[in-house]
N, C-alpha and C positions, 0 to 999 in steps of 0.2 A: 601502540602509545595507550602509557594510563591516559583517565578522562583526568582532571585537574579536582584538584580538593576542593573548591567554592567553584558554586555556579554562578552564574549571576542569574538574581530574580527580580524577569521584565513580567509586569502584568499580562495576561494572555490575552487573546481577541476576544472580544465577544463570540462565543461557541451559537448563537443564533445566528448572527447576520452571515457565520459563514457555511448553516445548514442549506443556510434560504442560496447564494450564492451558487452554491453542487446542485442542488438542482435546477436552479436556472443554467446554469452551467452545463446541466446532462440535456438540458429536453434546445439547449439551442445546438448540442451534437448529435443529438437523434433525428435533428431534422437535416442535420448536415450528413448526415447515413443513410439519405435515402435510398441511392442506391444500389446495387448488388456491386460488394464484393469482386474484385477480380477471383476465381477458384486457385492460383497461380503464388497472389498475394496474400493471401486468404488466410491455405497453407504455413508460408515463409511468416506470414507472424502466429499460429498460432500454435507453431513449434518454438517460440521465440518468447511464446508466452507461460507455454509448458516446459521450456528448460526456467523463466525468469521463475512458477511456480514455485518448482522441486529447488531454485534457493532459499526460494523467501522459507518453506518450510527447513531445513536447515539452518537456519536463521535464528526463526521460532522455536524449534527445539535447543541449538543452542543457549537463550532466553528463561527457558523452561528448567532448562538445566541448570546457569547460572543461580538460578535463582533458585536454587534446594541449598543453594553451598550458605553458609554463616557471609556477611554482606551488609554494608556499615550505612551509614541510610545516604550519605553520598551515597558511594556507590550500585546501594538502590532506588533512589532517583532518576540514576544513569537505564541502571536496566529497565528504569519501569519506560520510560525514553524510546530508547531504541523494542523493546515490546511491541510496545502502542504502533511503533515507526510500520514496524512492522507488518502490524496483522493490517495498516492502510492499507499497505503495499497488497498486501494480500488480496486486501478487498477489492482495491482497484484492478486485477489484476484478475481477479474472477467478471468484474463489470466492462473489460477490456472480454475477454472471452467466448459470455454476452452475444458482447452487438459481433466480436466474429458469427457467431451462428446464427445469430438473427438473416445476415448481411451478407452471406458469402455464396457465392454461385450456387 
């Protein structure tokens, strides 16, 4: 389904507040994951993270290729939104994999 031609312009939240909240969430998550993750669960989670990584790579490559075509300004905004979301998902997945590596049996 093609994106609508008119995007809503809503103010974005202050990014500095989000970064502070993310750091606090990360600290809380790390303290919760102080115990070792059982090997069987860790293996399943690593497989899922690997599969997610492959899917995100496909999205990022498709986003790059779309960026090489001539797009109108509205579609460029949609593309930027997709690209940023894919990069965020890939970063979160890397962090998840790091947690698994650090806390697996």
